[in-house]
VOPAGU-2260 file (C-alpha; in pm, 1 decimal, decimal comma):
REM VOPAGU-2260
SITE   aa  ch    i         X         Y         Z
SITE  UNK   A    0   -3437,9   16725,6    8511,4
SITE  UNK   A    1   -3553,2   16399,3    8358,1
SITE  UNK   A    2   -3530,5   16543,3    8008,3
SITE  UNK   A    3   -3176,0   16661,3    8079,8
SITE  UNK   A    4   -3076,1   16318,1    8209,1
SITE  UNK   A    5   -3230,5   16153,7    7903,5
SITE  UNK   A    6   -3031,6   16389,7    7683,0
SITE  UNK   A    7   -2709,1   16300,4    7859,1
SITE  UNK   A    8   -2789,9   15928,9    7827,3
SITE  UNK   A    9   -2854,6   15969,5    7455,0
SITE  UNK   A   10   -2519,8   16142,9    7410,8
SITE  UNK   A   11   -2347,7   15870,3    7612,8
SITE  UNK   A   12   -2510,9   15599,7    7400,9
SITE  UNK   A   13   -2397,5   15767,0    7079,4
SITE  UNK   A   14   -2040,1   15776,5    7213,5
SITE  UNK   A   15   -2059,7   15406,0    7299,3
SITE  UNK   A   16   -2189,3   15321,0    6952,2
SITE  UNK   A   17   -1910,4   15516,3    6787,5
SITE  UNK   A   18   -1648,6   15335,4    6997,3
SITE  UNK   A   19   -1806,7   14999,7    6907,0
SITE  UNK   A   20   -1787,1   15097,8    6540,5
SITE  UNK   A   21   -1414,8   15171,5    6573,0
SITE  UNK   A   22   -1363,1   14832,0    6739,0
SITE  UNK   A   23   -1553,3   14656,3    6458,5
SITE  UNK   A   24   -1334,9   14830,6    6200,9
SITE  UNK   A   25   -1015,4   14728,9    6385,4
SITE  UNK   A   26   -1126,4   14364,8    6404,2
SITE  UNK   A   27   -1231,2   14369,3    6038,2
SITE  UNK   A   28    -890,8   14500,5    5941,7
SITE  UNK   A   29    -717,2   14226,1    6140,4
SITE  UNK   A   30    -926,4   13952,5    5978,7
SITE  UNK   A   31    -850,6   14055,9    5620,8
SITE  UNK   A   32    -485,9   14162,3    5650,4
SITE  UNK   A   33    -327,2   13822,3    5560,6
SITE  UNK   A   34    -532,3   13785,4    5245,0
SITE  UNK   A   35    -492,8   13911,9    4890,1
SITE  UNK   A   36    -760,5   14118,2    4716,0
SITE  UNK   A   37    -848,2   14273,7    5049,4
SITE  UNK   A   38    -733,8   14628,9    4974,8
SITE  UNK   A   39   -1076,5   14788,4    4936,3
SITE  UNK   A   40   -1211,2   14635,5    5259,4
SITE  UNK   A   41    -899,2   14701,1    5467,0
SITE  UNK   A   42    -863,3   15057,9    5339,2
SITE  UNK   A   43   -1232,8   15121,1    5400,8
SITE  UNK   A   44   -1190,3   14999,2    5759,4
SITE  UNK   A   45    -897,9   15237,4    5816,3
SITE  UNK   A   46   -1080,9   15532,0    5661,4
SITE  UNK   A   47   -1381,2   15455,8    5880,1
SITE  UNK   A   48   -1159,2   15443,2    6190,6
SITE  UNK   A   49   -1015,9   15785,9    6109,3
SITE  UNK   A   50   -1358,5   15938,5    6036,5
SITE  UNK   A   51   -1533,3   15792,5    6342,2
SITE  UNK   A   52   -1237,7   15878,6    6569,7
SITE  UNK   A   53   -1256,1   16240,4    6451,6
SITE  UNK   A   54   -1634,6   16246,9    6490,7
SITE  UNK   A   55   -1607,9   16102,6    6842,4
SITE  UNK   A   56   -1364,3   16376,1    6948,7
SITE  UNK   A   57   -1594,4   16640,1    6801,7
SITE  UNK   A   58   -1895,2   16479,3    6969,4
SITE  UNK   A   59   -1730,1   16445,4    7313,2
SITE  UNK   A   60   -1549,1   16781,2    7275,7
SITE  UNK   A   61   -1211,6   16646,4    7383,1
SITE  UNK   A   62    -891,4   16507,8    7238,0
SITE  UNK   A   63    -899,6   16127,9    7249,8
SITE  UNK   A   64    -535,8   16024,7    7244,5
SITE  UNK   A   65    -387,1   15845,2    7542,5
SITE  UNK   A   66     -51,4   15944,2    7680,6
SITE  UNK   A   67     194,4   15660,5    7631,3
SITE  UNK   A   68     570,2   15639,7    7608,3
SITE  UNK   A   69     532,5   15562,1    7237,5
SITE  UNK   A   70     372,9   15893,6    7142,2
SITE  UNK   A   71     683,4   16111,3    7120,7
SITE  UNK   A   72     910,8   15852,3    6950,1
SITE  UNK   A   73     634,0   15776,9    6699,0
SITE  UNK   A   74     589,6   16147,1    6626,9
SITE  UNK   A   75     962,4   16194,7    6579,3
SITE  UNK   A   76     982,4   15890,4    6350,1
SITE  UNK   A   77     701,3   16026,9    6131,1
SITE  UNK   A   78     871,8   16366,5    6124,1
SITE  UNK   A   79    1204,7   16213,5    6019,6
SITE  UNK   A   80    1026,4   16015,2    5747,9
SITE  UNK   A   81     874,2   16335,9    5613,4
SITE  UNK   A   82    1206,6   16522,3    5621,8
SITE  UNK   A   83    1374,6   16230,8    5448,5
SITE  UNK   A   84    1103,5   16237,2    5180,8
SITE  UNK   A   85    1188,5   16600,6    5099,0
SITE  UNK   A   86    1548,3   16499,5    5024,5
SITE  UNK   A   87    1460,5   16162,7    4870,4
SITE  UNK   A   88    1600,1   16043,2    4538,5
SITE  UNK   A   89    1229,6   16006,5    4446,4
SITE  UNK   A   90    1019,6   16247,9    4658,5
SITE  UNK   A   91     688,8   16157,8    4490,7
SITE  UNK   A   92     734,2   15789,7    4576,7
SITE  UNK   A   93     849,5   15867,0    4932,8
SITE  UNK   A   94     551,7   16088,7    5013,2
SITE  UNK   A   95     315,3   15830,8    4865,1
SITE  UNK   A   96     480,2   15564,5    5082,6
SITE  UNK   A   97     430,3   15779,2    5393,1
SITE  UNK   A   98      62,6   15817,2    5305,5
SITE  UNK   A   99      -1,5   15456,0    5208,8
SITE  UNK   A  100     217,6   15268,3    5459,4
SITE  UNK   A  101     356,9   15471,1    5749,8
SITE  UNK   A  102      47,7   15670,1    5844,1
SITE  UNK   A  103    -165,8   15359,3    5797,0
SITE  UNK   A  104      49,6   15151,9    6033,3
SITE  UNK   A  105      56,2   15418,8    6304,7
SITE  UNK   A  106    -318,6   15471,3    6272,3
SITE  UNK   A  107    -389,7   15105,6    6352,3
SITE  UNK   A  108    -130,8   15107,7    6633,9
SITE  UNK   A  109    -286,4   15401,9    6815,6
SITE  UNK   A  110    -644,4   15299,1    6737,3
SITE  UNK   A  111    -581,9   14972,5    6924,5
SITE  UNK   A  112    -414,5   15153,6    7214,7
SITE  UNK   A  113    -691,2   15412,9    7247,2
SITE  UNK   A  114   -1000,1   15196,6    7192,7
SITE  UNK   A  115    -912,9   14836,4    7290,0
SITE  UNK   A  116    -798,4   14860,6    7653,3
SITE  UNK   A  117   -1073,3   14661,4    7829,0
SITE  UNK   A  118   -1012,4   14292,0    7890,9
SITE  UNK   A  119   -1311,4   14172,0    7690,9
SITE  UNK   A  120   -1187,5   14382,9    7397,1
SITE  UNK   A  121    -833,2   14249,0    7428,6
SITE  UNK   A  122    -966,2   13892,8    7429,3
SITE  UNK   A  123   -1162,7   13957,7    7111,7
SITE  UNK   A  124    -860,6   14125,0    6954,9
SITE  UNK   A  125    -620,0   13841,6    7030,4
SITE  UNK   A  126    -864,1   13570,3    6920,4
SITE  UNK   A  127    -926,8   13752,1    6593,2
SITE  UNK   A  128    -549,8   13765,5    6535,3
SITE  UNK   A  129    -518,9   13392,3    6607,2
SITE  UNK   A  130    -819,5   13302,2    6391,8
SITE  UNK   A  131    -690,6   13505,2    6096,5
SITE  UNK   A  132    -345,8   13347,4    6131,8
SITE  UNK   A  133    -492,8   12996,4    6150,3
SITE  UNK   A  134    -721,2   13037,0    5848,4
SITE  UNK   A  135    -428,6   13172,6    5647,2
SITE  UNK   A  136    -220,5   12872,0    5752,2
SITE  UNK   A  137    -489,0   12618,3    5664,6
SITE  UNK   A  138    -518,1   12769,9    5318,6
SITE  UNK   A  139    -138,2   12760,7    5286,8
SITE  UNK   A  140    -118,5   12391,9    5380,4
SITE  UNK   A  141    -391,3   12291,5    5132,6
SITE  UNK   A  142    -228,5   12493,6    4853,7
SITE  UNK   A  143     114,5   12350,9    4936,5
SITE  UNK   A  144      11,0   11984,4    4919,8
SITE  UNK   A  145    -206,1   12031,6    4610,5
SITE  UNK   A  146      35,7   12232,1    4395,3
SITE  UNK   A  147     349,5   12386,5    4547,5
SITE  UNK   A  148     510,1   12071,1    4689,1
SITE  UNK   A  149     487,0   11894,3    4351,2
SITE  UNK   A  150     650,1   12195,5    4183,4
SITE  UNK   A  151     936,6   12202,0    4435,0
SITE  UNK   A  152     823,6   12538,0    4580,0
SITE  UNK   A  153     806,9   12650,6    4941,0
SITE  UNK   A  154     483,5   12713,9    5127,9
SITE  UNK   A  155     384,3   13078,9    5092,5
SITE  UNK   A  156      16,4   13074,8    5204,5
SITE  UNK   A  157    -158,1   13399,3    5106,3
SITE  UNK   A  158     145,5   13624,2    5149,6
SITE  UNK   A  159     327,1   13539,3    4826,7
SITE  UNK   A  160     667,1   13454,3    4977,4
SITE  UNK   A  161     786,6   13198,0    5231,3
SITE  UNK   A  162     988,6   13454,9    5428,8
SITE  UNK   A  163     677,7   13670,3    5475,2
SITE  UNK   A  164     495,9   13365,7    5610,1
SITE  UNK   A  165     786,1   13313,9    5848,4
SITE  UNK   A  166     773,1   13673,4    5970,7
SITE  UNK   A  167     397,8   13651,8    6025,7
SITE  UNK   A  168     461,3   13339,6    6234,3
SITE  UNK   A  169     738,8   13520,0    6426,7
SITE  UNK   A  170     482,2   13767,6    6553,3
SITE  UNK   A  171     183,0   13543,1    6624,5
SITE  UNK   A  172     307,6   13191,3    6705,4
SITE  UNK   A  173     479,3   13283,1    7038,0
SITE  UNK   A  174     154,8   13444,2    7157,4
SITE  UNK   A  175     -39,5   13125,8    7082,2
SITE  UNK   A  176     212,4   12895,8    7250,9
SITE  UNK   A  177     240,1   13104,4    7568,1
SITE  UNK   A  178    -139,7   13130,5    7593,4
SITE  UNK   A  179    -163,6   12751,9    7558,7
SITE  UNK   A  180      89,6   12695,4    7837,1
SITE  UNK   A  181     -46,7   12956,6    8078,0
SITE  UNK   A  182    -426,4   12959,8    8035,8
SITE  UNK   A  183    -611,8   12653,2    8163,3
SITE  UNK   A  184    -938,4   12507,1    8038,0
SITE  UNK   A  185   -1011,2   12285,1    7738,5
SITE  UNK   A  186   -1233,0   12546,7    7573,7
SITE  UNK   A  187    -926,8   12766,1    7542,1
SITE  UNK   A  188    -660,3   12502,3    7488,8
SITE  UNK   A  189    -844,6   12304,0    7220,5
SITE  UNK   A  190    -852,9   12584,5    6959,8
SITE  UNK   A  191    -503,6   12693,4    7063,4
SITE  UNK   A  192    -369,5   12339,7    7017,2
SITE  UNK   A  193    -521,3   12325,9    6666,8
SITE  UNK   A  194    -362,9   12661,3    6586,0
SITE  UNK   A  195     -25,2   12543,2    6721,0
SITE  UNK   A  196     -28,2   12224,0    6511,2
SITE  UNK   A  197    -131,4   12409,5    6195,9
SITE  UNK   A  198     119,8   12685,4    6269,4
SITE  UNK   A  199     407,2   12442,5    6317,2
SITE  UNK   A  200     332,5   12269,3    5986,3
SITE  UNK   A  201     338,5   12605,7    5810,4
SITE  UNK   A  202     655,4   12722,2    5986,6
SITE  UNK   A  203     834,6   12401,1    5890,0
SITE  UNK   A  204     729,4   12383,4    5525,5
SITE  UNK   A  205     764,3   12755,3    5458,5
SITE  UNK   A  206    1133,8   12671,5    5512,8
SITE  UNK   A  207    1218,6   13019,7    5635,5
SITE  UNK   A  208    1537,7   12957,6    5830,5
SITE  UNK   A  209    1524,5   13309,3    5969,9
SITE  UNK   A  210    1185,7   13231,2    6121,3
SITE  UNK   A  211    1304,9   12898,5    6265,7
SITE  UNK   A  212    1594,9   13064,1    6444,5
SITE  UNK   A  213    1396,7   13372,3    6550,4
SITE  UNK   A  214    1106,7   13184,8    6706,4
SITE  UNK   A  215    1336,2   12941,0    6888,6
SITE  UNK   A  216    1555,6   13219,5    7030,1
SITE  UNK   A  217    1258,5   13429,4    7143,1
SITE  UNK   A  218    1098,8   13128,2    7314,0
SITE  UNK   A  219    1425,2   13040,7    7488,1
SITE  UNK   A  220    1446,3   13396,2    7624,3
SITE  UNK   A  221    1085,3   13383,0    7747,0
SITE  UNK   A  222    1149,5   13036,7    7889,4
SITE  UNK   A  223    1447,6   13153,5    8093,1
SITE  UNK   A  224    1294,2   13477,6    8224,1
SITE  UNK   A  225     921,7   13401,9    8244,2
SITE  UNK   A  226     788,2   13048,1    8200,8
SITE  UNK   A  227    1004,1   12735,0    8224,9
SITE  UNK   A  228     734,0   12527,4    8051,6
SITE  UNK   A  229     837,0   12701,3    7730,0
SITE  UNK   A  230    1182,1   12542,5    7757,2
SITE  UNK   A  231    1020,1   12202,1    7795,1
SITE  UNK   A  232     802,0   12261,8    7489,2
SITE  UNK   A  233    1108,1   12358,0    7281,8
SITE  UNK   A  234    1301,7   12051,6    7405,2
SITE  UNK   A  235    1015,4   11813,0    7321,7
SITE  UNK   A  236     980,7   11968,2    6976,4
SITE  UNK   A  237    1351,0   11920,0    6904,5
SITE  UNK   A  238    1331,8   11559,1    7021,8
SITE  UNK   A  239    1030,7   11463,5    6808,0
SITE  UNK   A  240    1055,7   11666,5    6486,4
SITE  UNK   A  241    1380,4   11515,5    6348,0
SITE  UNK   A  242    1204,7   11176,6    6348,6
SITE  UNK   A  243     916,1   11308,7    6140,3
SITE  UNK   A  244    1068,0   11559,0    5897,9
SITE  UNK   A  245    1185,4   11481,7    5543,1
SITE  UNK   A  246    1559,2   11482,8    5479,1
SITE  UNK   A  247    1545,5   11800,7    5270,0
SITE  UNK   A  248    1408,7   12000,4    5562,8
SITE  UNK   A  249    1671,0   11859,8    5801,5
SITE  UNK   A  250    1950,4   11945,5    5558,0
SITE  UNK   A  251    1817,7   12300,4    5526,9
SITE  UNK   A  252    1810,3   12332,4    5905,8
SITE  UNK   A  253    2171,1   12209,5    5933,7
SITE  UNK   A  254    2287,4   12488,2    5701,0
SITE  UNK   A  255    2198,3   12736,3    5976,7
SITE  UNK   A  256    2514,0   12624,4    6157,8
SITE  UNK   A  257    2742,4   12669,5    5854,6
SITE  UNK   A  258    2873,5   12997,8    5998,0
SITE  UNK   A  259    3187,4   13001,0    5783,1
SITE  UNK   A  260    2982,4   13053,8    5467,0
SITE  UNK   A  261    2745,2   13321,4    5595,8
SITE  UNK   A  262    2918,9   13613,5    5424,8
SITE  UNK   A  263    3006,0   13427,0    5107,3
SITE  UNK   A  264    2768,1   13515,1    4822,4
SITE  UNK   A  265    2556,6   13230,8    4681,7
SITE  UNK   A  266    2620,4   13016,7    4990,8
SITE  UNK   A  267    2405,2   13001,3    5307,9
SITE  UNK   A  268    2253,7   13348,2    5278,5
SITE  UNK   A  269    2235,6   13336,2    4897,2
SITE  UNK   A  270    2276,0   13694,0    4767,2
SITE  UNK   A  271    2229,9   13883,6    5093,5
SITE  UNK   A  272    2603,1   13966,1    5115,5
SITE  UNK   A  273    2565,9   14154,3    4783,8
SITE  UNK   A  274    2281,4   14373,1    4911,1
SITE  UNK   A  275    2455,7   14432,2    5243,4
SITE  UNK   A  276    2762,8   14562,2    5063,4
SITE  UNK   A  277    2542,8   14788,2    4852,9
SITE  UNK   A  278    2361,9   14909,3    5165,9
SITE  UNK   A  279    2686,2   15030,0    5323,2
SITE  UNK   A  280    2764,3   15224,7    5006,0
SITE  UNK   A  281    2423,2   15393,4    5016,0
SITE  UNK   A  282    2451,9   15473,4    5386,9
SITE  UNK   A  283    2793,6   15628,1    5333,1
SITE  UNK   A  284    2649,9   15850,8    5059,6
SITE  UNK   A  285    2329,7   15946,2    5249,5
SITE  UNK   A  286    2427,1   15923,3    5619,2
SITE  UNK   A  287    2193,3   16159,4    5805,4
SITE  UNK   A  288    1843,5   16137,9    5653,2
SITE  UNK   A  289    1901,8   15846,0    5416,9
SITE  UNK   A  290    1822,9   15817,4    5048,0
SITE  UNK   A  291    1447,2   15853,8    5100,9
SITE  UNK   A  292    1151,6   15700,0    5282,0
SITE  UNK   A  293    1012,7   15376,6    5135,5
SITE  UNK   A  294    1143,1   15025,1    5081,8
SITE  UNK   A  295    1160,9   15066,3    4702,9
SITE  UNK   A  296    1430,1   15330,0    4748,9
SITE  UNK   A  297    1680,1   15048,2    4789,9
SITE  UNK   A  298    1555,6   14882,6    4469,7
SITE  UNK   A  299    1588,0   15208,5    4279,6
SITE  UNK   A  300    1953,8   15237,6    4381,7
SITE  UNK   A  301    2049,5   14870,1    4375,1
SITE  UNK   A  302    1881,5   14765,8    4050,3
SITE  UNK   A  303    1796,1   15080,6    3856,3
SITE  UNK   A  304    2101,3   15289,7    3948,2
SITE  UNK   A  305    2352,7   15007,2    3901,7
SITE  UNK   A  306    2470,9   14921,7    4252,7
SITE  UNK   A  307    2394,7   14553,6    4191,8
SITE  UNK   A  308    2722,8   14365,2    4127,0
SITE  UNK   A  309    2756,2   14182,8    3796,3
SITE  UNK   A  310    2786,5   13852,4    3984,6
SITE  UNK   A  311    2448,5   13906,2    4148,4
SITE  UNK   A  312    2160,2   13742,0    3964,3
SITE  UNK   A  313    1860,2   13847,4    4176,2
SITE  UNK   A  314    1700,2   14192,3    4154,2
SITE  UNK   A  315    1644,2   14220,8    4528,3
SITE  UNK   A  316    1422,2   14504,4    4642,1
SITE  UNK   A  317    1530,6   14561,9    5001,8
SITE  UNK   A  318    1840,0   14536,3    5222,7
SITE  UNK   A  319    1747,9   14202,4    5387,8
SITE  UNK   A  320    1850,3   14352,5    5721,3
SITE  UNK   A  321    1616,7   14586,0    5908,7
SITE  UNK   A  322    1890,5   14801,0    6060,7
SITE  UNK   A  323    2055,4   14854,6    5721,7
SITE  UNK   A  324    1716,8   14914,7    5555,4
SITE  UNK   A  325    1631,1   15185,7    5808,5
SITE  UNK   A  326    1969,3   15351,9    5761,2
SITE  UNK   A  327    1928,4   15336,3    5383,1
SITE  UNK   A  328    1585,2   15497,2    5395,0
SITE  UNK   A  329    1608,8   15745,5    5683,3
SITE  UNK   A  330    1973,8   15752,4    5786,1
SITE  UNK   A  331    2106,3   15789,6    6137,6
SITE  UNK   A  332    1812,4   16012,4    6237,5
SITE  UNK   A  333    1560,4   15746,4    6137,5
SITE  UNK   A  334    1755,1   15468,6    6304,6
SITE  UNK   A  335    1769,1   15660,0    6635,0
SITE  UNK   A  336    1396,9   15743,7    6618,1
SITE  UNK   A  337    1305,9   15383,5    6538,8
SITE  UNK   A  338    1527,1   15256,8    6820,9
SITE  UNK   A  339    1360,2   15499,8    7063,4
SITE  UNK   A  340    1016,5   15369,4    6959,8
SITE  UNK   A  341    1103,9   15007,1    7029,5
SITE  UNK   A  342    1290,3   15087,7    7352,1
SITE  UNK   A  343     979,2   15274,4    7468,7
SITE  UNK   A  344     768,0   14973,3    7376,0
SITE  UNK   A  345     977,2   14732,2    7582,3
SITE  UNK   A  346     983,8   14974,0    7877,9
SITE  UNK   A  347     603,9   14992,9    7859,0
SITE  UNK   A  348     551,6   14616,0    7849,1
SITE  UNK   A  349     802,2   14562,1    8130,6
SITE  UNK   A  350     608,2   14804,6    8352,3
SITE  UNK   A  351     277,5   14655,8    8236,9
SITE  UNK   A  352     387,4   14306,6    8324,4
SITE  UNK   A  353     469,3   14415,1    8681,0
SITE  UNK   A  354     135,6   14596,0    8707,5
SITE  UNK   A  355     -73,8   14299,5    8589,4
SITE  UNK   A  356     129,5   14006,9    8720,3
SITE  UNK   A  357     -50,6   13669,8    8717,6
SITE  UNK   A  358    -337,2   13797,7    8503,1
SITE  UNK   A  359    -461,0   13734,0    8150,7
SITE  UNK   A  360    -309,0   14067,9    8053,6
SITE  UNK   A  361      37,1   13955,5    8160,3
SITE  UNK   A  362      11,8   13645,4    7939,9
SITE  UNK   A  363     -73,1   13855,6    7635,0
SITE  UNK   A  364     194,1   14114,0    7717,1
SITE  UNK   A  365     462,1   13843,1    7736,8
SITE  UNK   A  366     336,5   13667,7    7423,5
SITE  UNK   A  367     337,1   13989,2    7220,5
SITE  UNK   A  368     680,7   14085,7    7353,6
SITE  UNK   A  369     807,7   13742,3    7246,3
SITE  UNK   A  370     667,9   13805,9    6898,9
SITE  UNK   A  371     847,9   14139,5    6871,4
SITE  UNK   A  372    1170,8   13981,1    6998,4
SITE  UNK   A  373    1137,6   13709,0    6733,4
SITE  UNK   A  374    1085,9   13957,8    6451,6
SITE  UNK   A  375    1390,0   14150,6    6573,9
SITE  UNK   A  376    1604,9   13839,3    6540,0
SITE  UNK   A  377    1461,2   13782,9    6193,5
SITE  UNK   A  378    1557,8   14141,9    6116,5
SITE  UNK   A  379    1923,9   14039,9    6096,1
SITE  UNK   A  380    1852,9   13862,3    5765,7
SITE  UNK   A  381    1525,4   14022,1    5658,0
SITE  UNK   A  382    1335,9   14349,6    5640,0
SITE  UNK   A  383    1014,6   14344,1    5841,4
SITE  UNK   A  384     903,1   14708,4    5851,5
SITE  UNK   A  385     738,6   14698,7    5510,4
SITE  UNK   A  386     409,9   14606,8    5347,0
SITE  UNK   A  387     180,0   14386,6    5558,6
SITE  UNK   A  388     459,4   14297,4    5799,7
SITE  UNK   A  389     487,0   14650,3    5939,8
SITE  UNK   A  390     108,6   14646,8    5991,7
SITE  UNK   A  391     132,6   14319,4    6187,2
SITE  UNK   A  392     422,6   14457,0    6392,3
SITE  UNK   A  393     207,3   14756,0    6487,2
SITE  UNK   A  394     -93,0   14535,4    6566,7
SITE  UNK   A  395     111,8   14316,3    6801,8
SITE  UNK   A  396     275,7   14620,1    6962,3
SITE  UNK   A  397     -60,9   14790,7    6999,0
SITE  UNK   A  398    -212,3   14481,9    7160,6
SITE  UNK   A  399      68,1   14463,6    7416,7
SITE  UNK   A  400      49,3   14834,8    7500,1
SITE  UNK   A  401    -332,7   14817,3    7524,7
SITE  UNK   A  402    -286,3   14541,5    7784,3
SITE  UNK   A  403     -67,5   14778,3    7983,9
SITE  UNK   A  404    -331,9   15052,6    7995,1
SITE  UNK   A  405    -559,5   15108,8    8292,1
SITE  UNK   A  406    -905,9   14987,7    8185,0
SITE  UNK   A  407   -1214,4   15206,9    8212,4
SITE  UNK   A  408   -1386,8   15229,9    8550,3
SITE  UNK   A  409   -1677,0   14995,7    8467,5
SITE  UNK   A  410   -1433,9   14724,7    8360,6
SITE  UNK   A  411   -1170,2   14778,6    8624,9
SITE  UNK   A  412   -1302,6   14552,9    8902,7
SITE  UNK   A  413   -1371,6   14262,9    8664,9
SITE  UNK   A  414   -1037,3   14305,5    8492,6
SITE  UNK   A  415    -821,6   14293,0    8801,0
SITE  UNK   A  416   -1008,7   14004,3    8960,4
SITE  UNK   A  417    -926,8   13761,2    8678,2
SITE  UNK   A  418    -597,1   13590,9    8743,3
SITE  UNK   A  419    -413,1   13312,2    8568,5
SITE  UNK   A  420    -328,6   13018,3    8792,4
């Protein structure tokens, strides 16, 4: 009997080690995602997740895939992407995009949901996200003041473009601010306050107006429906910042309210009206499954196939509107599948918030939901389901859904006893 028990314990230990290895790979991936020249490490982490996940299922002789409301919409969205690739204007590119971007993003989403549901894991996950974001921002600030500011360029940190920096901030900054306001204790608030200060500097000098508006609107919504302190934080920020900011930044902020020139090319939204017009033409021609999966499909039609107007100077590579981009790539079918995925996400976090009210989990759920709301607002003038942004969207969504899961039995009593005062 003792030998049998020892055998069972050995098997259990191996399963634990494999799960720890998956967690290490997830955290490694999160650390390196904002940085360039990280492809080999990040891809190795994803490959390792897939291999170890498969080995764990073989070892435990069961399917390890939690039932969530996201499963079916995600499956349908992948299926639509594949069908669209068959009818793509460039099938080889579309299938490569599915392999290199779509499957990768869903792998990290469901890895987090299936292997990061205990509170101690969620804490590690969220702090790794914050640390990665903060290090990226510190690098961006140093680079900006040493070189970019003198050259008249915007802060772009490690992401290569100021709007990408803004979108990254859309997703992470609301989480940090809500944690700061809701979780007491200087050991928590000190690093969060540093991250907030650094993050605000980056958000301001990246000069992404879409990010400014998106973060403010998402925080106002959270302030009205969840935590009134958020409204106070926004009000104080608006009272102090105009006294500190350079005139060029203030002038750029004022242009946000120049609504009469929004749809005029080369005005407030620069050349976005050109690409929006082209997007409608593409959607009309490929209404049901789109012109093909992958963000470069728009570039191939707009620049290479001559949809770019003669007045347009920029060779823009995407629709600068997430709804239009989805319709361009995957048509009405893709848009409906994508909508179902995000509706399922918000239904899940709403139920999770009720389940874990006044706990650490609720704080993270609300913060992540605020991040997704912010990126949605930014989606009116930008495309966020591409490149590293889609990965960050899936990481934030996965974190929120993991918070909504019932933790394992050994963690359950500890998890539910920890409340946020």
